[in-house]
C-alpha positions in Angstrom: -119.7 188.7 89.3 -120.0 192.4 88.6 -121.1 193.5 85.1 -120.8 197.1 84.2 -122.7 198.3 81.1 -121.8 201.7 79.8 -124.1 203.6 77.4 -123.1 206.7 75.5 -119.3 206.1 75.4 -117.3 204.9 72.4 -116.5 201.2 72.7 -112.7 201.7 72.6 -113.0 204.2 75.5 -115.0 201.6 77.5 -112.2 199.1 76.8 -109.6 201.5 78.1 -111.7 202.4 81.1 -112.1 198.7 81.9 -108.3 198.3 81.8 -107.8 201.4 84.0 -110.4 200.5 86.7 -110.8 196.7 87.0 -108.2 196.2 89.7 -109.5 199.0 91.8 -113.1 197.8 91.5 -112.0 194.3 92.5 -110.4 195.8 95.6 -113.5 197.9 96.5 -115.8 194.8 96.0 -113.2 192.5 97.7 -113.5 190.2 94.6 -111.0 188.8 92.1 -110.4 190.7 88.9 -111.9 187.7 87.1 -115.2 188.7 88.7 -115.4 192.1 86.9 -116.6 192.5 83.3 -117.5 195.6 81.3 -120.0 195.6 78.4 -120.0 198.3 75.7 -123.2 198.0 73.8 -123.2 199.5 70.3 -125.6 202.3 71.0 -126.2 206.0 71.1 -127.8 207.9 74.0 -130.4 210.4 72.9 -132.2 213.2 74.7 -135.1 214.9 73.0 -133.9 213.7 69.6 -130.3 214.8 70.0 -127.4 212.4 70.3 -125.6 212.7 73.6 -122.5 210.5 73.1 -119.6 211.5 75.6 -121.9 214.3 76.9 -124.3 212.1 78.8 -123.2 208.7 79.9 -125.4 206.1 81.6 -123.8 203.3 83.6 -125.7 200.2 84.8 -123.9 198.1 87.5 -125.2 194.6 87.9 -124.0 193.0 91.1 -124.9 190.4 93.8 -127.0 191.8 96.6 -124.1 191.7 99.2 -122.2 194.1 96.9 -124.6 196.9 97.8 -122.5 197.5 101.0 -119.9 199.4 99.0 -122.3 201.1 96.5 -121.4 204.6 97.6 -117.7 204.0 97.2 -118.1 202.4 93.9 -120.4 205.2 92.6 -117.8 207.8 93.7 -114.9 205.8 92.2 -116.6 205.4 88.8 -117.7 209.1 88.7 -114.2 210.3 89.4 -112.5 207.8 87.1 -114.8 208.8 84.2 -113.7 212.4 84.6 -111.9 212.7 81.3 -114.2 210.6 79.3 -117.7 211.9 80.1 -119.2 215.3 80.9 -122.4 214.1 82.8 -122.7 210.6 84.4 -125.7 208.7 85.7 -124.9 205.5 87.6 -127.7 203.0 88.4 -127.1 199.8 90.5 -129.1 196.6 89.9 -128.8 193.8 92.4 -129.5 190.2 91.8 -129.8 187.1 94.0 -126.8 184.9 93.4 -129.1 181.9 93.2 -130.2 183.3 89.8 -126.8 183.3 88.3 -125.4 180.4 86.2 -121.8 180.1 84.9 -120.4 177.5 82.6 -116.6 177.7 82.1 -114.7 175.5 79.6 -111.8 174.1 81.5 -109.9 173.4 78.3 -109.3 177.0 77.6 -108.0 180.0 79.6 -110.8 181.9 81.5 -110.2 185.1 79.6 -108.5 186.3 76.4 -105.5 188.5 77.5 -102.9 190.5 75.7 -100.5 187.5 76.4 -102.7 184.8 74.9 -104.5 186.7 72.2 -104.2 185.1 68.7 -102.6 187.2 66.0 -105.0 186.9 63.0 -102.3 188.2 60.6 -100.1 185.2 61.2 -103.1 182.9 60.9 -103.9 184.2 57.5 -100.4 184.3 56.1 -100.4 180.5 55.9 -103.2 180.5 53.3 -101.6 183.1 51.1 -105.0 183.8 49.4 -105.3 180.3 48.1 -108.7 178.7 47.7 -109.4 175.3 49.1 -112.2 172.7 49.3 -112.8 171.1 52.7 -114.9 168.1 53.4 -116.9 168.4 56.6 -118.4 165.6 58.7 -121.7 165.7 56.7 -119.8 164.7 53.6 -120.5 167.8 51.6 -117.8 169.9 50.0 -117.6 173.5 51.3 -115.7 176.0 49.3 -113.6 178.5 51.3 -111.8 181.5 50.1 -109.3 183.1 52.6 -108.5 186.7 52.4 -106.8 189.2 54.6 -109.0 190.4 57.4 -109.5 194.1 57.6 -109.0 195.9 60.9 -112.7 196.1 61.8 -113.8 192.7 60.5 -114.7 189.9 62.8 -112.2 187.0 62.6 -114.3 183.9 61.9 -111.4 181.3 61.7 -110.5 178.8 64.4 -108.7 180.9 66.9 -107.9 177.8 68.9 -106.4 175.9 66.0 -102.8 176.0 67.2 -104.0 175.5 70.8 -105.7 172.2 70.0 -102.6 170.8 68.2 -100.5 171.0 71.3 
């Protein structure tokens, strides 16, 4: 598994960059695309008190030790690919022993959310039509829920697997 953390770029840019580079990175590393993830921490890069976003980008690549064989190619590929997004780029590689990596995958669900299987929260919410309802949970207490339309940047806290479970 390769995890690429990018500091000093807007999160949506990191998302786009991930879409543009995942297949090529998988080829370089001779891994499946499922083995490549990007992380976009909510952060700002500072130098001497001044914010550096998009001007100075710091990338940390976490990879199994054997992946160091293609480090040079990966560094060049990332630098070139980031061309339009960042002015200055620092890339640091961190290697781990695969014995120190643990994975738990839930076999009931797809491995990743994709554009094809993503849940449309708008449809989910239309059913409620802003009604209020009381639900009884397993503990026997009544919990009051008010459903309202989610805004664009709000985290969807409903059951995204609701329809999935009913099949």
